[in-house]
N, C-alpha and C positions, 0 to 999 in steps of 0.2 A: 076669525080670519085664518086661512090655511097658509102655512109657510113652506116653501120648497127649499130643502137643504141638500147639499152634496154630501153623501155618506162615504167616508173613507174606510172602506172595508175590503179586504183582499181575500182571494180564494175562489172556490167554485160556488156559483150561485144558480138557483133555479128560478126562472121568472114565468109567471102565467100571463099569456097574451090575452088581454081583455079589450082588444081594439074594437070588437064587435059590440061591446057593452057601452055603458054610459061614460067611460073614461075618455076624456078628450085630450088632456095635456099629456098624460102618461099612459102608454098602452101596455107595457110589460110591468107586472107587479111582482115584487120579490116574495117568494114563498118562505114561510116561517118553518122552523125545524119541526114543530109539533104537527104540521100538516102532513109530514111524510109517514106519520104513524097511522094515518087514516087511509081508507081506500079512496084513491084519487083517480080511479080509472075513468071517471066521467069527464075529467078535465085534462087528462094526460096528453091528449092530442094537441093541446094548446100550450104545453110547457116546453121551454127551451133552456139549454144549459149555457152558462157564460163563465169565463175565467176572468176575474177582476184583479188587476194589478196596475201599479203606476197610475191609479185614478181613472183607469179605462177598463171596460168590460168587452170581451170578445166572445161571440157565439162559437161554441165548440161542439164536437161529438163526444158521446159518453153514455152513461147509464144512470138511471134513477132507481133507488131501492126504496120501496114503500110498503106499508101495510104488513110489516114483519116478514113477508116471504114473496112479495111480488116484485117484478123487474120490468123496467121500461128501457128500451134501447133508443138512444136519441141520435139521429143523423140530422142534426140541426133541429128537426122536430122529433118528438118522442112517440114511440109506439110500444105497447105492452107486449112482452114475449112470453112463450110458454115452455121454454127450454128447461129440462130437469136433469140433464146429464151432459157429460163431456165426451165428445168424439170428434173425428176429423171433419164432420159436417157442421160442427158448432164452434170451431176455433174462433178466438177473439170475441167470445160472448161470456156473459155472466149468467149463472143459473143458481137455483136454490136447491141444496140437498144437505139438510142438517147444518145450515148456514150458507151465507153467500160465498160463491166461489167463482174464480175466473178460469176459463178454459184456454189453455195455451198449448203450444207444441211441446212434445216431450224430447227426450235425448236423441231420438231418431226421427226420421222424416215421417214415419208411419204411426208414431206413438203420440199420445197426448198427456198433458199434466194439468193438475188443478191447483190453483193458488187460493188459499183462504183469505178472505177479506175481513180483517179484524176491526172491531168497533173500538173507539177510543184512541186510535193512533192514525198517523198518516200512512197510507198504503201506496207503495211504489210497485206498479204492476207492469213489468216489461213483457212485451210480446215479441218473440224472436221471429224475424222474417228475413232469412238469409243473413247478410251482414248488418242489416238494419235492426234497430230495436224500436218498436212502436210503444210509446211510453204513456201509461195512464197513471193517475194517482188520485187519492182521496184525502180529505181532511178528517179531523178528529170525529166528526159526527157520522162520517162514512155514508151519508145518504146519497151523495153524488160522487160518481167516478167519472173523471173527464180526461180527455186527451191533454198531454202536456205540450204546449206550443210556445212557451215563453223563451226557450233556448237557454243555454248555459250548461253548467256542470252539476251533476247529481251523483250521490253515493247510494247505490241500490244493491239489493241481493240478486245475484244471478248464479244459478246452479250452486246454491248454498254458500256462496262466498261474496264478500264485499267487492264491488267494482265501481269505479268512477266512469260515468258515461258522459259524453258530450252531445247535447241536443241542439238542433238547429232551430233558430227562431222562426215562428210562423208555421212550423211543421211538427208533427209528432214523431218524426224520424230522429233516432239517436244512434250513436256508435260507441263501442267500448273505447276508452281512452288509455293510451300507454304513457301519457305525459307524467312528468315528475315535478314535485314542488307544491306550491300553494295555489288554490283556486277558490273562487267565491261560490258558496252553496246557493244555488238558484232558488231554493224554496225556503231558505232560512230568513226569519225576520230579524235575527240577531246580526248587527252590523259588524261584529268582530268574530263571527264564526266562519272559519275557512275549512275547506277540504285539503288535507295534506296527504300526498302520495309519496312515500319514501322510495318506492320502486314500483315497477309494473305489477299491478294487482294487489299491492299492500297499501291501503288507503284508510283514512279515518278522519273524523271531524275534530277540530281543535278550537279552543277559545284562545285567541291570540293575546300576546302581551304587546307593550309598546315596542315598535321596531319596524323593520322592512321585511317583506316576504316575497319571494321570487319563484318562478317556475322555469322549466326548460323550453317553453314556447318562445321566450326572449322577446316578447312583444310589449309586455306590461308587467308591473309589479304592484304590491299593495303597501301602502303606508298606513300603519295602524297606530292610533293614539287615542287614549281616553275612551276605550271600548268601541271604537269606530274605525273601520278600514276604508280607505279611499283608493281608487284605482288610478295608477300613474302610468303614463306612457314611457317605455324604455327608450332612451335616446340612442342614436346610432353614431354619434360623433363625440369626441372627447372634449370635455369642458375643463379648461385649466383654471387653477387658482380658486377652486370652490372648496368650501369646508367639507362637503361630502356630496358626491353625485354618482350616477351609475350610467353605464352605456354598454352597448353590445360591441365588443372588440372582435374583429375578424368575423369568423362564422361560428355562431352559437357559443361565444365566450363572453360570459358576464364579468364585467370589470368594475370595481369600485375605485373612485378617484378621490383624493383628498389633498388639498393644496396642489403641489406638483408631483405627488407620488400616486402610485396605483398598485393594485393587486387583483389578480383574477379570483373570482369566486366560483369554485366548482363544488365537488362533493366533500372535499377535505375540510376538516375543522380549521378555523383560523381565528387568531386573536389580533385585532387591529388597533394599535394605539392611535388615537385621533388627537392631534395637537391643535393649538390655537382655538380652544373652545372655552366659553364662559360656562363652566359647569353649574354655577349657582343659579343662573338665569335660563338654563336649558332644561327641557323635558324631552329627552330623545324619543322620537326622531326629530323633534323640533329643536334645533340648536342655533346658538348665536356665537359670534366670534369673541375670543378673549385670549388669555394666556394660560389656560388650564389644559390638562390632558385627561381624556377619558379612554376607556378600553371597550371596544366592540367585540362581540362574540358571534362568529358566523359558523353555522352548522346546518346542513341539509336545507339549503335555500332560505334560511332565516338569519337576519342580522339584528341582534339586540344588544343592549348595553350590559356590560359585565361589572359586577360589584361583589367583592368578597373580602372579609377582614383578614383572611389568611395570607393574601398576597399571591401573585402568580408570576412565573418567569416566562418571558417570551423572547424568541429569537427568530427574526425574519418571518413574523406573523405565526410562527408555530409554537404551540405550548410545550414548554420544557419542564416536565413534571418534577424533576429533581434538581433543576437549575444547574445542569451539568454542562451546558454549552457555554464556552468561554465568551461567546458573542451575545449572550442573553442579558436582558435587563429585567430587574424585578419591579413589578408594579403592585403597589398596595392601594386598592380602590375600595375604601370602606363604605362609600355611599355614592349613589348615582348623581347626587348634587354637590359632590366635592371632587376636587382635582386629585388624580392619582399621584402618590409619592413614588418617585422613580430612583432606583439605585442600581449600581453595577454589581453583578454577582461575584462572589469571591469563594475560593476554596477554603473549607474548614475541615482539616483532617481529623479533628476530634469529634465533631458531630457528623462527619461523613456527608457533608452537603457542599454543593457548589461544583464548578467545573474543575474537578481534581483529575488532571491527566498529566502524568509525568512524575517527576521526583520533587519531594518536599522535605525540608528540614524542620523537625519539630522545635528545635531551639536554634533559630536563625542567627542568633548572636554568638553561638558557640558551636561552629561546625566541627570542631575537633572532637566533640562528643559522639560523632557519627550516628546521630539520631535521624537516619535517612529513611524515608518511606517512598514506596512506589505506588502510585494511585492510578486507578482507571475509573472512568465513569461512562458506562454504556447505558444500561437501564437504571442501575444503581451505582453508588459510589463505593468502591472498595479500596482500602489502603493497607498495604502490607509492609511491615518493618523489615528492612534488609538487615539481616543479622550481622554480617561483617562486610560492609561495602568496600569493594576494591575496584577502582577504575575511574573513569571520567564521566561526569554527570552534568547535565544542564538543569538547573533549578527552575521549576515552572512558576514559582510564587513571585509574580511580577509586583506584588504589593510591597515587597521588601527588598528586591534585588534590582539593581539598575541593569539596563540593557548592555552596558559595557562590561559588567562583571557579574554574570549570572551562572558561571560554571564553577564546579568544584572538582578537586582531585582528591581521591581517597586511597590511601595505602594502609599498611598494617598499623601505622602509628596514628592515623586519624585523617580528617578531611580538612581542606583549606580552600578558600576561594582563589580563583585564578582567572586570567583573561586569555582565552584561546578559542579557536574555532575547531569544533569536534571533527569536521571533515578533513582538516589538515593535520590532525594529531599523529596520524600513522602513515605518512608518506615515506615509507622505508623500502625502497625497491629491492634492496639486497637481503632483506630479512622478513618480508611480508608476503604471505601466500594466500590468495583468495580461494575459498572453498566453493566455488562455482554456484552457490545458492544462498539466498537469505542474508547476504552481506556478512558471512562468516569469514574470518581471516585467522591465519596462524602467524604469530609474531614471536620473535626471539624474546624471551622473558627479560633479558638484561636491558632491553631498550625501553622499558616502561615501568609503571607502578606495579605491574604484575610480576616483576622479578621477586623471587623468594630465596632460592638457595643456589642452584647450579646455573652457570652461564650458558650451558648447552641445552637447557630445558626450554621448550617452546610452550606457548599458551594459545588456546583457541579463544578468540575474542569475537564479540558480536558488535558490529558497527551500526548504530542506529542514529536517528536524527537527534536524539537527546541523550545518548549514552554510549560509552564504549566499555563493555563489561566482559568479564571472563565467562566462557561457556564451560559448564560442568561436564568434564569428559569421563566421569566415574562410570557412566552407563555404557561407554564404548568398550568393545572387546579388545583384549590384549593381542598383540601380534604386530606384524609389519604390513603397512598399508600404503597404497599410492593415493596421495591426496593432492589434487590440483597439480598432478605431474611431478610431485616431490615425494620421496620416500621418507616415511616416519615410523618410528617405533612407539607403540603404546604399551607401557609396561606398568606393573604394580609398583607403587612407591612404598607402601607400607601395608600393614595388616588391616587398616581401616578402609580398604577399598579405594584409597586415593591412588590416582594414576598420573603418570608423567608422559609427556609427548616430547620425543627426542628426534631431531632431524638426523637422518643417516646420509653419509656421503659415499654411497656405494657406486662403483663403476662396473658396468658389464651388462650382459643380456639377461633379462628377468621375465618371468611369466606371472601374470596377475589374473585372478579369477574374480569375475563380477558376482557380488553377493546381493541378494534381495533383502535389503534392510533400509529402515528409515534413518538410521544414523549415518550422517554424511561422512564420518571418519572411517567407517568400516565397509565402504562400497567396493573397494578393490583390494583384495587380500593376496599377499605374496605366496607363491607356491614354493615351498622349501625343497631342498635337494632330495630329501628322503620321501617326498610325497609324489614324485613323478611315477614311481613304480606302481602306485595304487590308483592312479587316475583312471576314470572310466571314459569310454568314448562319448557318453552323454555329457559329462562335465566339460569336455573340450569345446562345446558350443558356447561356454561362458568364459573362455580363456583367450587372452590376447598377449602377445609378447611385446616387450619394450626394450629400447636401447637406453641405458642409464649412464649419465656422466656426473659424478660427484652428487648422486642422489636425485638429479633432475632427469626425468624419463620422457622419452617420446615413443609413441607407438610405432612399430615397424613390422615388416613381414619376415618370414623365415620358416623354421621347422622346429618341431617338438618331438622328442623321443619319450614314450611312455610305456608303462608295463614292461620295461626292460628291452623289448624287441620290436616295438611298433613305432612308426614315424608318420606324423601328419604334417600337412602344410598349414601355415598360419597366414591368413590374409588380413585385410582391414576389418573383417567382421568377426572371425573366430578362428579356431584351429581344428575344424571338423573335416577337412579334406584329407583323405587317406592317400599315402604315397605307395605305389605298387612297384616302382623301379627297384632293382637289386644289383645293378652294375653301373659302371661309369664309362662314358664315351664322350667324344668332343661335342656331340649333340645333346648331351645331358648335363653339361657344366652348369654349376650354380644350383644343383639339386642335392638334397640330403636324402639318405635312405639307410636301410638296415641290411647288412649282410655280414654275419659273424662280427657284428659291432656297428657302432654309429659311424657312418661314412659321409664324406662330402666330396662331390665330383668337382675338382678344381681345374679351371682352364688356364692355359699358358700361352704366351705369344709365340710366333714362329721363331725357331732357333732353340727353343727349349722343348724337346720332344720326349714323350714317354711312350710306353707300349701301347697305349690306347689313343695314339695321336697326340695332339696338344692338350691332353687332359690326364689327370691323375686322381685316383681315389685316395683321399686323405682320411686317415682314422682320427676321429675326434674322441680324445680320452680325457678323463678328469685329471686335474692337476692344480697347482698353486696359481697358475695364470691362465688367462683365456687364450684361445687360439685365434690369431688374426689371419684371415684367409682372403688374399687378394685374387679374385677370380677375373681372369682376362676375358673381355668380350668387346668386339667392335672397337678396337684401338684404345680402349680404356679399361680400367679395373673397377670392379665393384667389390667393396670390402664387406665380407661376412665375418661375424665374430661369434665364437661359441662361449657358453658360460663355463665356469670352473668345474661344474659337476657333469659336464658333457651330456646335458639333456636338451640344450637349446642351441640353435644356430640362427642368428638374426642379421639382417642387412643393417649396416651402420647408417644411422640417420643424422649424425652430427658432422658439421664441417670442421676441418682442422688439419693438423699435420701429423705425420708419422715418420719415423726413421726405419727404413726397410731396404734390404738388398734385393729389390725386385728383378734386376737384370742379372743377378747371380755372378757379379764380378767381385765379390768379397768386399765391396765398399757400400757403406750405408748411404742411401739416397733420401733426400727430403721429399716426402710424398705429400701432396696436398689433395684433400678430399672435399668435394662440394656436391651437395644434393645427391649423395650416395655414389658419386663417381669419383675415382681417384686417378691421379697422374703425377709424373715427375714434375715437381714444382719448377725445375729448370731455372732456379734463381742463381745466375752466375755470380751475383754479388748479393748473397743473402745475409742481411745484418739484423741483429736484434734478437728478440725472444719470440719463440713460436710455441703455441700450446701443443703439448704432446698427448694426443688422444689415446695412444697405445699404452700409456703408463697406468698401471693399477697400483703402483706404490705411491701413496698419497704424498710422500715427501719428495718425489722426483717427477714433477709434471711439466717442466719447462725445458724446451730445446733452445740452447743459445748458439747463435751462429756469428762467426766473425770471418775474417779473410782466410783463415787456415782450416777451420774444421767446424763440424756440427758436434755438439756435446750436450749431455743432460746435466742440468744444474739443479741443485736443491731449491725448493721453493723458499720464498721470503715474502714478508708483507710488502705489498706494493702493487703498482700498475705497470704493465710491461707492453711495449709496442715493437713493431718491426717495420722493415721497409716494404712489406707487402700490404701495408695499411690495415693490419688487424691488431687487436689489442687483447691482452689477457689481464685478469685480475686474480691475485693470490692473497689468501688470508688463512690463518689457522693452519689447516692441513690439506688444502685443496685449491685448485686453480680452475678458472672458467673463462670463457670469452667475456670481454667487457663490452656491453652495449654502448653505442655512441649516442650522445644527446642530439636531439633535433636542432636545438639552438642553445645559446648561452645567455642566460639572464641572471638577475641578481639572486635568484633562489637556486641556481644550478651549481652542481659540483660534480665533475667527472670529465670525460673525454668527448670531444666533438670533432667534426671534420670540417676544415676550412682550407681547401686545397691540399691539406695534409692534416694528420691527427695533431690536435692541440689540446692542452689542458685548460678546462674552464673552472675558474674559482670565483664564484659570486659575480658573474657577469664579465670577468676579465679573462681574455684569451692569453695563454702563456705558451710560448714555443718550447719544445723539448731542447734541453741543453743544460750546461752547468748553471744551476740556479737553486735557490732556497725559497720555500714558501712557508710563511708562518700562519698557523691556524689557531684562532682563539676560541674560547668557550666550548671546548670539547672534553669528552671523558677520556682519561689517560691511564686507567688502571685495568687493562684487559689486554690479552694477547691479540684481540681482534680490533684494536684501536684504529688501524688503518689497513685496508682502504675503507672499512666501515667507519662512518663518522657518527658518533653519538653525542648529543648535546650534553655539555657538562660545564665545569668551572675552570678548566685548565688550558694550557697552551702546548702545542706540539710543533715541531719543525719538520718540514718535508724537504728531502734532498732530491734534486732532479739531475739526470744526465741525458744523453742523447736518446736512450731507449727505455728509461725507467723512472718511476717516482717511488721513493721509499722513505720510511721514517728515518730521521737523522738520529744517530747515537753518538754521544761525545766520545765514547771509548770503543767505537767500532773500528779498530785498527788505526786510529788516528793518534798522533803523538800529542797533539794539543787536546786538553780535556774541555776546552771552551772554544767558542767560535764567535767572532764579531761580524755583524751584517750591516751593510749599507746599501739600501735599495735592492735587497735580495741577493747581493753578491758577497761572497766571502772576502773579507779584507783582514790582513794581518800586517803589522800589529794593530791592536784596537786603538782608536782615537776618540776624542771627546765627541759625544753625540751619537755614537754608534751603539747598536743593541748587542749585548753579549748573551750567548745562550750556553747552557750546559744541560744535556738531556740524558735521562736515565737509560740504562741498557735494557731494562725489562719493561718499564711502564711507558717509555717514550715521553715522560713528563719533562718539560723544559722550563727551567727557571731562567728568566731574562731580566736585564736591567740596562739602563743607560748610564754611561759614565757621568757622575754627578757628585755633588756635595751633600750627601744624605746617607741614611741607613737603608739597607734592603735585606729582605729575608730570602734565603735560599732554601727551598723545600724540595726534598727528593721524592718522598712518597706521602700519600695522604696520612694524616694524623701523626707523622714523624717530624719533629722539629729539633734540629740540631742545637746544641747549646752555644754554638757560635753564630754570630751575625757578621755582616760585612759593612765596612765603612768605605764610601766612595769619596775620594778627595782629589780634585784636580786630575782626573783621569786614571789614578791608581787606586787599587782596591786592597784593603788590608782586613784581616780577620780580627774581630774583637770578641771578648768573652762577655756573656751576660752577667750583670751584677743585679742581684734581686733587691733593688732599692725601691723602685716604683715601676709602673707599667704604662705602656701605651698600646693602642690598638692598631693593628695593621691588617688591611683587607687584601686578600689574594684571591682574585676571581670573586666569588660570593662567599668564601669561607672566612670566618673571623677568628683571629688569634689574639691571645693576650701574652705579651712579651714583657718579661721583667729585665731591668738592666740597672 
């Protein structure tokens, strides 16, 4: 009995049509491989070619190779051909010439090329026809070459390079594909073999591992497990609360979702921690829910499970190779069937691993050892020991330091923890200068841990988010420079190239040259008196002139004399404009020129006439003082000032007051200047203190006015006002305008305007008048104690009158050495409950006590304790001598004393 069975065989098959013979049930008989070795010319007309796949066979076009060197071309039916060469007449044909070859088009439209057909391998034979590729292929036996009509993706050689082509089902037409990612190999019998294209034209076949594989067509993806890949449709909507799913977000954006989180999958590598997984019962990509965590690795369109016994650090799905991101977690995933162990990364300055960014103490329990390191972690971790840390630092090691106390202060004696906010540590408006770049500031050394020796020495500090440290000025050049509009001297301190920065309180017109340098301290250099004679016209393009008051300078306009007999005009850009005038007339007032000397054409009002009309040429000569030249124009005066060396004349840029006999009546007038224009203040009742801008003697900067006269008074420590609602501040050896506060709050100290000038002390407004103000917790051992207020451990007393606030001195012309206060008013004699003060004449330190039944210590200077103490009893005070029998501890401010009695 004959049995008919369905044969599951794929590939190209040749069938002999025997329908005219005795076969009734089956007309097409499959030809065996050995038949092609024979001469089958007698039956070739009955042979047809079929492509068999998916259990179906389809009649196709192609070629049959037989009898070692014969060829039949099959256009559904087969006919033997006699072609023996390749030319344009035989394109898309196979011929025999020392082997079977396929004739196709060459690199040009008129040329041809031959492709050898090899035995023992699959041959992909593309025929280029414009943009289309006609695809033929053969199987291992290579007896049959047929049209490829299955459709799908193939990896073929075109012009000696691997290309992926996309073929259309039911047709032999194909096109080159520029798609990226993973695609199913249409001719592969392996279920886990995919074509991978990393980029256009760079493709290869790979055997997949368990995981997901995507491409940039964003229509489907492959789920591969146990050596088999299945095609899955890519969703276009977001599915919430799934363990893991994928969808197309927006346009061509592949997104992975897990629970209620998601991340986009592009070309960048990603490590995705996947929570709520049962790792023991899962075989990714088949997963079940549980309480475990696994890590998935995404790269170049593939998503697989990650496992490594070394561990990995991940921050926001990004691999952190040295665990340097403070937001990283470390995952130790030793097996794909075990949950990953998760830990927070920490900085280890010994092994140089972890997110080490900032400052760390090697011995956290003993900060006084100053074992401070500064660490950075970019690609690698580097930690450098700071040899002698001086400044304020935020410690980055959160494993040991609380958020409330993570700062340290380091001075020459060691480091200690403290509670402070770095950004508020240097709010010192009278002593802090910003160097206009990179958060560099200049501070008076006495105000901070940077203090070393001299109170007039300044330091350059760098204010950062995590530190306030000193900037090394050793590389700066010595000289006098303008830094943030203030004049500073950079000088050699010793032979070890150490340098000091000293603020200068120079008043007058100065010229500064712009220097091309990267050092922020050396950008504007002072031109000295002896340098004007050698200046070149080219250098004048880099020079500007400034009006300086007590070392603070503002750019102004004016004139410069150089090379002894040349004069140029200085504007807001430079001093390059040449002056050609050589004489003075009323129409040339306000101009400087050279004519047998440096001259200035000065204008006068009507009634004061000279030979040139209301103008006079004034010679500007060097001397101990500057020349103040009030040039009359349009009913006002414009004040020009010369330097002492008679090389510069500049327009005054500061507002203020002068004493000058401008109307030539032999009486000094109070002149007020505002925005470079001056006029008689005409204050019929001028009272108080006025800043004298014409004074270059640093000890005589204040004009005092009362009902009878104007007079110059020596400067004193304090704040001074007048009835013109302006204020001055004097300290050490100089006076300046006192800026008014915008408002008065608990952190404010100074003057503000509230219908009139008032004094603000920690949120309280105090009217000027006879009054006393007690200031606690201030430094008291400096000539600059007031109006500068420096935090310290002592008490000072301020004395107010109608126009001034000054430090109180017990022996400042007062008969009584002590003073009693009750609600800030002086009361005599002292009574029970009042505070009694005695203040030093040099340090302004005030000892105070209340009338009481106890002992109190009177201390006049730091570290000086008199051998007498005082006993208060029923309102009277008597002095007692110490007897060294035993001791008690008395705290004054924050200083501890041991007293024997």
